[in-house]
C-alpha positions as a printed NumPy array, in Angstrom:
array([[  0.   ,   0.   ,   0.   ],
       [  0.98 ,   3.586,  -0.479],
       [  2.5  ,   5.555,   2.359],
       [ -0.029,   8.362,   1.953],
       [ -2.   ,   8.955,   5.147],
       [ -4.053,  12.011,   4.254],
       [ -6.158,  13.327,   1.432],
       [ -6.845,  16.886,   0.384],
       [ -9.953,  17.918,  -1.531],
       [-10.322,  20.929,  -3.771],
       [-13.915,  21.737,  -4.712],
       [-15.034,  24.236,  -7.333],
       [-17.747,  26.297,  -5.652],
       [-19.725,  26.802,  -8.863],
       [-19.648,  23.343, -10.473],
       [-18.926,  21.293,  -7.32 ],
       [-16.253,  19.467,  -9.304],
       [-13.849,  17.72 ,  -6.928],
       [-10.129,  16.996,  -7.131],
       [ -8.639,  14.574,  -4.598],
       [ -4.94 ,  14.537,  -3.77 ],
       [ -3.271,  12.038,  -1.474],
       [ -0.585,  13.316,   0.889],
       [  2.096,  11.567,   2.874],
       [  2.212,  14.459,   5.36 ],
       [ -0.087,  17.401,   5.997],
       [  2.904,  19.653,   5.407],
       [  2.66 ,  18.733,   1.703],
       [ -0.611,  20.7  ,   1.398],
       [  1.1  ,  23.889,   0.207],
       [  2.994,  22.171,  -2.621],
       [ -0.181,  20.318,  -3.537],
       [ -2.13 ,  23.59 ,  -3.733],
       [  0.512,  25.166,  -5.974],
       [  0.29 ,  22.213,  -8.376],
       [ -3.512,  22.265,  -8.292],
       [ -3.614,  26.016,  -8.919],
       [ -1.206,  25.796, -11.857],
       [ -3.102,  22.875, -13.4  ],
       [ -6.573,  24.38 , -13.102],
       [ -5.505,  27.807, -14.325],
       [ -3.752,  26.296, -17.333],
       [ -6.65 ,  24.012, -18.235],
       [ -9.506,  26.435, -17.611],
       [ -7.946,  29.761, -18.511],
       [ -9.378,  31.189, -15.27 ],
       [ -7.551,  32.227, -12.115],
       [ -8.164,  30.634,  -8.742],
       [ -9.765,  33.623,  -7.039],
       [-10.324,  32.325,  -3.522],
       [ -9.431,  29.45 ,  -1.237],
       [-11.662,  28.534,   1.693],
       [-10.143,  26.378,   4.412],
       [-10.125,  25.795,   8.117],
       [ -7.301,  27.158,  10.216],
       [ -5.308,  23.935,  10.2  ],
       [ -1.571,  24.4  ,  10.484],
       [ -1.062,  23.049,   6.968],
       [ -2.977,  26.068,   5.595],
       [ -1.6  ,  28.755,   7.905],
       [  2.125,  28.861,   7.18 ],
       [  3.6  ,  32.253,   6.311],
       [  4.791,  30.773,   3.03 ],
       [  1.258,  29.652,   2.101],
       [ -0.342,  32.965,   3.12 ],
       [  2.296,  35.011,   1.272],
       [  1.956,  32.898,  -1.871],
       [ -1.821,  33.393,  -1.95 ],
       [ -1.487,  37.114,  -1.295],
       [  1.051,  37.583,  -4.091],
       [ -1.017,  35.459,  -6.5  ],
       [ -4.157,  37.472,  -5.743],
       [ -5.929,  34.468,  -4.224],
       [ -8.27 ,  35.594,  -1.465],
       [ -8.128,  33.435,   1.662],
       [-11.419,  32.629,   3.376],
       [-10.631,  31.113,   6.759],
       [-13.328,  29.531,   8.881],
       [-13.768,  30.386,  12.532],
       [-12.278,  27.818,  14.91 ],
       [-14.629,  24.945,  15.795],
       [-17.164,  25.971,  13.131],
       [-17.055,  23.255,  10.456],
       [-20.468,  24.378,   9.184],
       [-18.733,  27.386,   7.601],
       [-17.063,  24.949,   5.23 ],
       [-20.022,  22.584,   4.962],
       [-19.579,  21.593,   1.31 ],
       [-16.015,  20.391,   1.925],
       [-16.874,  18.74 ,   5.242],
       [-19.693,  16.755,   3.62 ],
       [-17.535,  15.771,   0.649],
       [-14.792,  14.599,   3.037],
       [-17.34 ,  12.357,   4.749],
       [-18.527,  10.986,   1.396],
       [-14.973,  10.168,   0.281],
       [-14.225,   8.379,   3.564],
       [-17.475,   6.389,   3.38 ],
       [-16.733,   5.379,  -0.218],
       [-13.204,   4.29 ,   0.7  ],
       [-14.45 ,   2.23 ,   3.66 ],
       [-17.106,   0.628,   1.481],
       [-14.517,  -0.419,  -1.102],
       [-12.181,  -1.751,   1.594],
       [-15.057,  -3.709,   3.156],
       [-16.002,  -5.182,  -0.234],
       [-12.47 ,  -6.561,  -0.608],
       [-12.28 ,  -7.709,   3.051],
       [ -9.422,  -5.316,   3.764],
       [ -8.839,  -3.45 ,   7.032],
       [-10.349,   0.05 ,   7.244],
       [ -6.926,   1.647,   7.557],
       [ -5.985,   3.757,   4.586]])
């Protein structure tokens, strides 16, 4: 099995299209966002205008905040302990986890992923 322990979702607010990236460490979130941003801007011809996230450490580094500021990407940070402010992403996270567990169960594999 892969050594990735985490996943990161990017969701387009308008279309609800979802991109899933698997991460070995949460600290890889910034590099993952840069790749996602470059890919979507190249393919769509549109800029990533805003990024909504919780205040997890992986999203709050000075490097991440500076990059978004310089790129003109508005940061929308949720209030601590208020997951309902990011309800679309929270629900999609739950759906992805349920789907993964269902597939693991079907193949009689442990629920660790």
